[in-house]
C-alpha positions as CSV (number, residue, x, y, z in Angstrom):
1,M,106.2,140.8,108.2
2,T,108.7,143.3,106.9
3,M,108.0,146.1,104.5
4,T,109.7,144.2,101.7
5,G,107.4,141.2,102.4
6,I,104.3,143.4,102.4
7,Y,105.3,145.0,99.1
8,A,106.0,141.6,97.6
9,S,102.5,140.4,98.7
10,I,100.4,143.4,97.5
11,G,102.6,144.8,94.8
12,P,102.6,148.4,93.5
13,A,98.8,148.5,92.9
14,G,98.3,147.4,96.5
15,C,100.6,150.1,97.9
16,I,98.7,152.7,95.8
17,L,95.4,151.4,97.2
18,V,96.6,151.8,100.8
19,L,97.6,155.4,100.1
20,I,94.3,156.4,98.4
21,G,92.3,154.5,101.0
22,C,94.0,156.6,103.8
23,A,93.5,159.7,101.7
24,G,89.8,158.9,101.1
25,L,89.2,158.2,104.8
26,Y,90.8,161.6,105.7
27,I,88.8,163.5,103.2
28,A,85.5,161.8,104.3
29,L,86.1,162.5,108.0
30,H,87.3,166.0,107.4
31,T,84.3,166.8,105.3
32,F,81.9,165.2,107.8
33,F,83.3,167.2,110.8
34,Y,83.4,170.4,108.7
35,M,79.7,170.1,107.7
36,T,78.7,169.1,111.2
37,F,80.5,172.2,112.6
38,V,78.9,174.4,110.0
39,W,75.4,173.1,110.8
40,K,75.8,173.5,114.6
41,N,77.1,177.0,114.2
42,F,74.2,177.8,111.9
43,Q,71.7,176.5,114.4
44,K,73.3,178.7,117.1
45,D,73.8,181.9,115.2
46,F,70.8,181.9,112.9
47,L,68.0,179.5,113.7
48,E,67.8,180.4,117.4
49,V,67.7,184.2,116.8
50,S,65.4,183.9,113.8
51,M,62.7,182.5,116.1
52,Q,62.9,185.8,118.0
53,G,62.8,188.0,114.8
54,A,66.3,189.3,115.3
55,T,68.0,187.6,112.3
56,C,69.5,190.7,110.8
57,L,71.5,191.3,113.9
58,R,73.4,188.1,113.4
59,L,74.0,188.2,109.7
60,H,76.8,190.8,109.4
61,N,79.8,189.3,111.1
62,S,79.4,185.6,110.7
63,T,81.8,183.6,108.4
64,N,79.6,180.5,108.4
65,P,79.0,179.6,104.7
66,L,75.3,179.1,105.1
67,I,74.9,182.5,106.8
68,V,77.2,184.1,104.2
69,I,74.8,182.9,101.5
70,I,71.8,184.2,103.3
71,R,73.5,187.5,103.9
72,E,74.3,187.9,100.3
73,I,70.7,187.2,99.3
74,V,69.4,189.7,101.8
75,N,71.9,192.5,100.9
76,T,72.3,192.2,97.1
77,H,71.3,189.2,95.1
78,A,67.7,189.1,96.1
79,S,67.1,192.3,94.0
80,H,68.3,190.7,90.8
81,S,65.7,187.9,90.4
82,D,62.2,187.1,91.4
83,D,63.3,183.5,92.1
84,I,66.2,183.5,94.5
85,R,66.9,179.8,94.0
86,A,69.3,180.4,91.1
87,E,71.1,183.0,93.1
88,V,71.3,180.6,96.1
89,G,72.7,177.9,93.8
90,Y,75.5,180.2,92.5
91,L,76.4,181.3,96.0
92,F,76.2,177.8,97.4
93,H,78.6,176.5,94.8
94,R,81.0,179.4,95.6
95,N,80.9,179.2,99.4
96,F,81.0,175.4,99.5
97,E,83.6,174.9,96.8
98,S,85.9,172.9,99.0
99,V,83.1,170.5,100.0
100,S,82.2,170.0,96.3
101,K,85.8,169.2,95.5
102,N,86.0,166.7,98.4
103,L,82.9,164.9,97.2
104,C,84.4,164.7,93.7
105,W,87.6,163.2,95.2
106,L,85.6,160.6,97.2
107,R,83.6,159.7,94.1
108,L,86.8,159.3,92.1
109,I,88.4,157.1,94.8
110,S,85.4,154.9,95.0
111,V,85.5,154.4,91.2
112,I,89.2,153.8,90.7
113,S,89.8,151.5,93.7
114,P,88.2,148.4,92.2
115,L,90.0,149.1,89.0
116,L,93.4,149.3,90.8
117,G,92.5,146.1,92.6
118,L,91.8,144.4,89.3
119,L,95.0,145.7,87.9
120,G,97.0,144.3,90.8
121,T,95.3,140.9,90.3
122,V,96.1,140.9,86.6
123,L,99.7,141.7,87.3
124,G,99.9,139.0,89.9
125,M,98.4,136.4,87.6
126,M,100.9,137.4,85.0
127,G,103.6,136.5,87.5
128,V,102.0,133.2,88.1
129,F,101.8,132.3,84.4
130,R,105.4,133.4,84.0
131,V,106.5,130.9,86.7
132,I,104.4,128.2,84.9
133,S,106.1,128.9,81.6
134,Q,109.6,128.8,83.2
135,N,109.0,125.5,85.0
136,A,108.0,122.2,83.3
137,A,106.5,120.9,86.6
138,P,105.7,123.9,88.8
139,D,104.9,123.3,92.4
140,A,101.1,123.4,93.0
141,A,101.5,124.9,96.5
142,M,103.7,127.7,95.0
143,L,101.1,128.4,92.3
144,A,98.3,128.5,94.9
145,A,100.3,131.0,97.0
146,G,100.9,133.2,93.9
147,I,97.2,133.2,93.0
148,W,96.3,134.0,96.6
149,E,98.6,137.0,96.6
150,A,97.3,138.1,93.3
151,L,93.7,138.2,94.6
152,I,94.6,140.3,97.6
153,T,94.5,143.5,95.6
154,T,91.0,142.8,94.4
155,I,89.9,142.4,98.0
156,M,91.8,145.6,98.9
157,G,90.2,147.5,96.1
158,L,86.6,146.5,97.2
159,S,87.5,147.2,100.8
160,V,88.4,150.7,99.9
161,A,85.6,151.4,97.4
162,V,82.6,150.2,99.5
163,P,83.1,152.3,102.6
164,I,84.2,155.3,100.6
165,L,81.1,155.1,98.4
166,M,78.9,154.9,101.5
167,F,80.7,158.0,102.9
168,Y,80.2,159.7,99.5
169,Y,76.4,159.2,99.4
170,F,75.9,160.0,103.0
171,L,77.8,163.3,102.6
172,L,76.1,164.1,99.3
173,L,72.7,163.8,100.9
174,K,73.8,166.0,103.8
175,F,75.2,168.5,101.2
176,K,71.9,168.6,99.3
177,S,70.0,169.2,102.6
178,F,72.3,172.2,103.2
179,H,71.2,173.6,99.8
180,I,67.6,173.2,100.7
181,E,68.1,174.9,104.1
182,A,69.9,177.8,102.4
183,I,66.9,178.4,100.1
184,E,64.3,178.1,102.8
185,H,66.1,180.3,105.3
186,S,67.0,182.9,102.7
187,Y,63.2,183.4,102.2
188,R,62.9,183.5,106.0
189,A,65.6,186.1,106.4
190,L,64.1,188.3,103.7
191,E,60.8,188.2,105.4
192,L,62.3,189.2,108.8
193,C,64.8,191.8,107.5
194,Q,62.7,193.7,105.0
195,G,59.6,194.4,106.9
196,P,55.9,193.5,106.4
197,E,55.5,194.9,102.9
198,A,58.5,193.1,101.5
199,R,57.5,190.0,103.5
200,A,54.1,189.9,101.7
201,A,55.7,190.5,98.3
202,W,58.3,187.7,98.8
203,Q,55.5,185.4,100.0
204,R,53.6,186.0,96.8
205,R,56.7,185.4,94.7
206,R,57.5,182.2,96.6
207,E,54.0,180.9,96.1
208,T,54.1,181.7,92.4
209,H,57.4,179.8,91.9
210,E,56.3,176.8,94.0
């Protein structure tokens, strides 16, 4: 089938659905691989050495967003508040801004895809009714073909929305787990980097807030 034939079958709404479906797939895969890389790097550069009590040695030069958050908490932000969770929340939003934007785009694509599919179906049905109005005895096979083509965009819209929505919730859960890890390991880094007295103080604060 030629490009002209494909366009005639799916219409402008279908073409837009193809584009945003490809964009959504790219965003989802890019975000997944990025978060996977961040976590593996965090495991190697922080978790392994924290078991040996040498966390501070690995905080200074890393560009990993999770380690950057922990480093900021250890160096500066921890002194501003008894509860570092608000500080971690601010730093988390700042260092994972690109991931937050990608999740917003995925959510938007999952919402507008069925609407675009419905729009394409409505436009297609309008074409079918126009043919009926122009012909006293329209061919039934021609009408059936027109209705079939009109419904394609609804199927396309759902085919885009369902997997993108699944990607969105999967990545959102992973993103939330990153936030929890940032909080937990910020406490851990403070305990390791600031000595026994600070460790005991932070433990008391942590138990109070929990």
